[in-house]
C-alpha positions as CSV (number, residue, x, y, z in Angstrom):
1,X,16.0,-8.6,-11.7
2,X,17.8,-5.3,-11.2
3,X,15.6,-2.3,-10.3
4,X,18.3,0.3,-10.2
5,X,17.2,2.1,-13.4
6,X,14.2,3.7,-11.8
7,X,14.4,3.4,-8.0
8,X,11.0,4.2,-6.3
9,X,10.5,7.2,-4.1
10,X,8.8,6.2,-0.8
11,X,6.9,8.8,1.2
12,X,5.1,7.7,4.4
13,X,3.7,8.2,7.8
14,X,4.1,5.1,10.1
15,X,1.5,2.5,9.3
16,X,-0.2,0.6,12.1
17,X,1.1,-2.9,12.9
18,X,-2.2,-4.3,14.3
19,X,-0.2,-6.3,16.8
20,X,-3.1,-7.5,18.8
21,X,-4.9,-9.0,15.8
22,X,-2.2,-10.6,13.7
23,X,-2.3,-14.3,13.6
24,X,1.2,-15.5,12.7
25,X,1.6,-19.1,11.6
26,X,3.1,-21.2,14.3
27,X,6.5,-22.7,13.7
28,X,6.5,-26.4,12.7
29,X,7.2,-28.6,15.7
30,X,10.5,-30.3,15.8
31,X,10.9,-34.0,16.6
32,X,12.4,-34.5,20.0
33,X,14.6,-37.2,21.3
34,X,11.6,-39.2,22.3
35,X,10.7,-39.7,18.7
36,X,13.3,-42.2,17.5
37,X,13.2,-45.1,15.1
38,X,12.7,-48.3,17.1
39,X,15.5,-50.9,16.8
40,X,14.9,-53.7,14.5
41,X,14.4,-57.3,15.6
42,X,18.0,-58.1,14.7
43,X,19.3,-55.2,16.8
44,X,17.1,-56.3,19.8
45,X,18.4,-59.8,19.8
46,X,15.1,-61.4,18.6
47,X,16.6,-62.7,15.4
48,X,16.2,-66.3,16.5
49,X,12.5,-66.4,15.9
50,X,11.4,-67.4,12.4
51,X,9.6,-64.8,10.3
52,X,5.8,-64.8,10.7
53,X,3.8,-65.2,7.5
54,X,0.5,-63.4,6.9
55,X,-2.4,-65.3,5.5
56,X,-3.6,-63.9,2.1
57,X,-7.0,-62.5,3.5
58,X,-5.1,-60.8,6.3
59,X,-2.5,-59.4,3.9
60,X,-5.3,-58.0,1.6
61,X,-7.0,-56.4,4.6
62,X,-3.8,-54.7,5.7
63,X,-3.1,-53.5,2.2
64,X,-6.6,-52.0,1.8
65,X,-6.2,-50.2,5.2
66,X,-2.8,-48.8,4.2
67,X,-4.2,-47.4,0.9
68,X,-7.2,-45.9,2.7
69,X,-4.9,-44.2,5.2
70,X,-2.7,-42.8,2.4
71,X,-5.8,-41.3,0.8
72,X,-6.8,-39.7,4.1
73,X,-3.4,-38.2,4.7
74,X,-2.7,-36.9,1.1
75,X,-3.4,-33.1,0.9
76,X,-6.3,-32.1,-1.3
77,X,-5.5,-30.4,-4.6
78,X,-5.7,-26.6,-4.4
79,X,-8.8,-25.2,-6.1
80,X,-9.8,-21.6,-6.5
81,X,-13.6,-21.5,-6.5
82,X,-15.2,-18.5,-8.4
83,X,-18.8,-17.4,-8.9
84,X,-20.9,-14.4,-9.6
85,X,-22.1,-12.6,-6.4
86,X,-25.2,-10.5,-6.9
87,X,-25.9,-7.7,-4.4
88,X,-27.5,-4.3,-4.4
89,X,-26.4,-0.7,-3.9
90,X,-29.1,1.9,-3.3
91,X,-31.6,-0.2,-5.4
92,X,-29.1,-0.8,-8.2
93,X,-28.4,-4.4,-9.1
94,X,-24.7,-5.2,-8.9
95,X,-22.9,-8.4,-10.0
96,X,-19.6,-9.0,-8.3
97,X,-17.0,-11.7,-8.8
98,X,-16.3,-13.9,-5.8
99,X,-13.1,-16.0,-5.4
100,X,-11.6,-18.2,-2.7
101,X,-9.6,-21.3,-2.0
102,X,-12.0,-23.9,-0.8
103,X,-9.3,-25.9,1.0
104,X,-8.4,-23.3,3.6
105,X,-9.8,-23.1,7.2
106,X,-12.2,-20.3,8.0
107,X,-12.5,-17.5,9.0
108,X,-10.0,-15.7,6.7
109,X,-9.2,-12.1,5.8
110,X,-11.3,-10.6,3.0
111,X,-10.1,-8.3,0.2
112,X,-12.2,-6.1,-2.1
113,X,-10.9,-5.5,-5.6
114,X,-12.1,-2.4,-7.4
115,X,-11.9,-2.3,-11.2
116,X,-10.4,0.3,-13.6
117,X,-12.8,2.6,-15.4
118,X,-13.2,-0.2,-18.0
119,X,-15.6,-2.0,-15.6
120,X,-15.5,-5.5,-14.1
121,X,-13.4,-7.0,-16.8
122,X,-10.9,-10.0,-17.0
123,X,-8.1,-8.0,-15.5
124,X,-10.0,-7.3,-12.3
125,X,-11.1,-10.9,-12.1
126,X,-7.5,-12.1,-12.6
127,X,-6.3,-9.9,-9.7
128,X,-9.1,-11.4,-7.6
129,X,-8.0,-14.9,-8.5
130,X,-4.3,-14.1,-7.7
131,X,-5.3,-12.8,-4.2
132,X,-7.5,-15.8,-3.6
133,X,-4.5,-18.0,-4.4
134,X,-2.7,-16.2,-1.5
135,X,-5.4,-17.4,0.8
136,X,-7.8,-14.4,0.9
137,X,-11.5,-14.4,0.4
138,X,-12.0,-11.9,-2.4
139,X,-14.8,-9.9,-4.0
140,X,-14.1,-8.0,-7.2
141,X,-16.8,-5.4,-6.8
142,X,-19.1,-4.0,-9.5
143,X,-19.2,-0.2,-9.5
144,X,-21.3,0.3,-12.6
145,X,-24.2,-2.1,-12.1
146,X,-25.1,-5.4,-13.8
147,X,-21.4,-6.3,-14.1
148,X,-20.9,-3.9,-17.0
149,X,-17.5,-3.7,-18.7
150,X,-16.3,-2.0,-21.9
151,X,-13.3,-1.6,-24.2
152,X,-14.5,1.8,-25.5
153,X,-12.7,4.8,-23.8
154,X,-15.7,7.1,-24.4
155,X,-18.1,4.7,-22.7
156,X,-15.7,4.1,-19.9
157,X,-15.3,7.8,-19.4
158,X,-19.1,8.2,-19.3
159,X,-19.6,5.4,-16.8
160,X,-16.8,6.7,-14.5
161,X,-18.0,10.3,-14.9
162,X,-21.5,9.4,-13.7
163,X,-20.1,7.9,-10.5
164,X,-18.1,11.0,-9.9
165,X,-20.9,13.5,-10.7
166,X,-23.4,11.6,-8.5
167,X,-20.8,11.1,-5.7
168,X,-21.4,7.4,-5.7
169,X,-17.8,6.2,-4.9
170,X,-18.4,5.8,-1.2
171,X,-22.0,4.3,-1.2
172,X,-21.2,1.7,-3.8
173,X,-17.9,0.8,-2.2
174,X,-19.7,0.4,1.2
175,X,-22.4,-1.9,-0.5
176,X,-19.6,-4.1,-1.8
177,X,-18.0,-4.2,1.7
178,X,-21.3,-5.3,3.2
179,X,-21.7,-8.0,0.6
180,X,-18.2,-9.4,1.3
181,X,-18.7,-9.3,5.1
182,X,-21.9,-11.4,4.8
183,X,-20.1,-14.3,3.1
184,X,-19.2,-17.5,4.9
185,X,-15.5,-17.8,5.7
186,X,-14.8,-14.1,5.9
187,X,-13.4,-12.5,9.1
188,X,-15.3,-9.2,9.2
189,X,-12.6,-7.7,11.4
190,X,-9.9,-8.3,8.8
191,X,-10.8,-6.7,5.5
192,X,-8.8,-4.6,3.1
193,X,-9.3,-3.2,-0.4
194,X,-7.2,-2.9,-3.5
195,X,-8.2,-0.6,-6.5
196,X,-6.8,0.1,-9.9
197,X,-7.1,3.4,-11.8
198,X,-10.7,4.4,-11.2
199,X,-10.8,1.7,-8.5
200,X,-7.8,3.4,-6.9
201,X,-9.8,6.5,-6.4
202,X,-12.6,4.4,-5.1
203,X,-10.5,2.8,-2.3
204,X,-9.2,6.2,-1.3
205,X,-12.7,7.6,-0.9
206,X,-13.6,4.4,1.0
207,X,-10.8,5.0,3.4
208,X,-11.7,8.7,3.8
209,X,-15.3,7.7,4.7
210,X,-14.1,5.9,7.8
211,X,-15.5,2.5,7.0
212,X,-14.1,-0.5,9.0
213,X,-11.4,-1.7,6.6
214,X,-7.8,-2.3,7.9
215,X,-6.2,-0.7,4.9
216,X,-6.5,0.2,1.2
217,X,-4.1,0.1,-1.8
218,X,-4.5,2.5,-4.7
219,X,-2.6,1.2,-7.8
220,X,-2.1,3.9,-10.5
221,X,-5.3,5.5,-9.2
222,X,-6.7,8.9,-9.5
223,X,-5.7,10.9,-6.4
224,X,-8.3,12.7,-4.4
225,X,-7.7,14.4,-1.1
226,X,-9.7,13.9,2.1
227,X,-12.6,16.4,2.6
228,X,-12.4,18.8,5.6
229,X,-14.9,16.6,7.5
230,X,-13.1,13.4,6.9
231,X,-11.5,13.3,10.3
232,X,-12.0,9.6,11.1
233,X,-9.7,7.8,8.7
234,X,-9.1,4.5,10.3
235,X,-7.6,2.6,7.3
236,X,-3.9,2.5,6.5
237,X,-3.3,3.8,3.0
238,X,-0.8,2.7,0.4
239,X,-0.6,4.5,-2.9
240,X,1.5,3.0,-5.8
241,X,2.0,5.7,-8.4
242,X,3.9,6.0,-11.7
243,X,6.1,9.1,-11.9
244,X,5.3,9.5,-15.6
245,X,1.5,9.2,-15.1
246,X,0.1,12.1,-17.1
247,X,-3.4,11.7,-15.7
248,X,-2.5,12.7,-12.1
249,X,-1.3,16.3,-11.8
250,X,1.4,17.5,-9.4
251,X,-1.1,19.7,-7.6
252,X,-3.3,16.6,-7.0
253,X,-0.3,14.7,-5.5
254,X,0.4,17.7,-3.2
255,X,-3.2,18.0,-2.1
256,X,-3.4,14.3,-1.3
257,X,-0.2,14.4,0.8
258,X,-1.2,17.5,2.6
259,X,-4.7,16.2,3.3
260,X,-3.4,12.9,4.7
261,X,-1.0,14.8,7.0
262,X,-3.7,17.2,8.2
263,X,-6.0,14.2,8.9
264,X,-3.3,12.4,10.8
265,X,-3.8,9.3,8.7
266,X,-1.4,6.4,8.3
267,X,-0.2,6.6,4.7
268,X,2.6,5.6,2.4
269,X,3.2,6.5,-1.2
270,X,5.6,4.7,-3.5
271,X,6.5,6.5,-6.8
272,X,7.9,4.4,-9.5
273,X,10.3,6.2,-11.8
274,X,9.4,6.0,-15.5
275,X,6.1,4.2,-15.0
276,X,3.0,5.5,-16.7
277,X,-0.7,5.1,-16.0
278,X,-2.0,1.5,-16.0
279,X,1.4,0.1,-15.5
280,X,0.1,-3.1,-13.8
281,X,-2.3,-4.1,-16.6
282,X,-0.8,-6.2,-19.4
283,X,-3.7,-5.1,-21.6
284,X,-3.1,-1.4,-21.2
285,X,-1.2,-0.9,-24.4
286,X,-4.0,-2.4,-26.5
287,X,-6.2,0.7,-25.8
288,X,-3.8,2.9,-27.8
289,X,-4.1,5.8,-25.4
290,X,-1.2,8.2,-24.8
291,X,0.2,7.9,-21.2
292,X,-1.3,4.4,-20.7
293,X,1.3,1.7,-20.8
294,X,2.1,-1.6,-19.2
295,X,5.4,-2.0,-17.4
296,X,6.2,-5.6,-16.3
297,X,9.0,-4.7,-13.9
298,X,7.0,-2.1,-12.1
299,X,3.9,-4.3,-12.1
300,X,6.0,-7.0,-10.3
301,X,7.3,-4.6,-7.7
302,X,3.8,-3.1,-7.1
303,X,2.3,-6.6,-6.7
304,X,5.0,-7.4,-4.1
305,X,4.3,-4.1,-2.3
306,X,0.6,-4.9,-2.3
307,X,0.9,-8.4,-0.9
308,X,3.4,-7.3,1.7
309,X,1.1,-4.5,2.8
310,X,-1.9,-6.9,3.1
311,X,0.1,-9.4,5.1
312,X,1.2,-6.7,7.5
313,X,-2.3,-5.3,8.2
314,X,-4.4,-8.4,7.9
315,X,-2.1,-11.1,9.2
316,X,-1.4,-14.5,7.7
317,X,-4.3,-15.4,5.3
318,X,-3.6,-19.1,5.6
319,X,-3.7,-19.1,9.4
């Protein structure tokens, strides 16, 4: 697929490589000269002996053993296991969506997914499933409480507005982080977060707060800048932004970039030409909102950028 029509603009400060913690998959061992097919009886000069016949009971026993060994050596079918994950945030009941591949060895990197302003809907859960299929242990967090989701823009605006007015981005994100870190199979030292729209703002605020996550990805998210006292940003930050997104003002972009530079944070921003708000969500157009539009080509490029970033900061999820 050609991407020349709208090449992305990439702005960045060097991101950390986490060299001491990456667990690269070892190369498959090669068979050496000592592993050779043994010569047949004819090649060895033992062709004078008559063939040995097996009795029927012995033949059946060997056949049953062979079938059993085949069953043991056949890889299990991949299965993504999902379930609701209740937790609390400052006394509020939250209901997240937990997903993982039950075949894989533990511990594995964890990823938090933060939903758009529509709430914990099917799109957020689909993104969690896709990341679980990559080998991560994933929690799609609940930012509103009780797993609330809506299709109504007015209600969505009201729900998201309450989080902003009460300054709950950080505390609710941290509660989700704690819930994920407690799960079996999660490596608490290798966790990242991915957020969409409202969730994109959430992961930025999470990074600014200095919580122990390796990195965050904001996908068509609202851009906030670090506060003056946000001087301990430990997370690498990747922002994936649509150049034609009317919901993010130029002055907000400048404030974000300036704030990240002043904080000395590791950050990268990819701007996709022609892309509007919500470009990664196939259901974006159904809301009938100006400036909100799905873009399949940009969504594919953004997903690749996201998974590359996660692999770089977290290491191999299937290690």
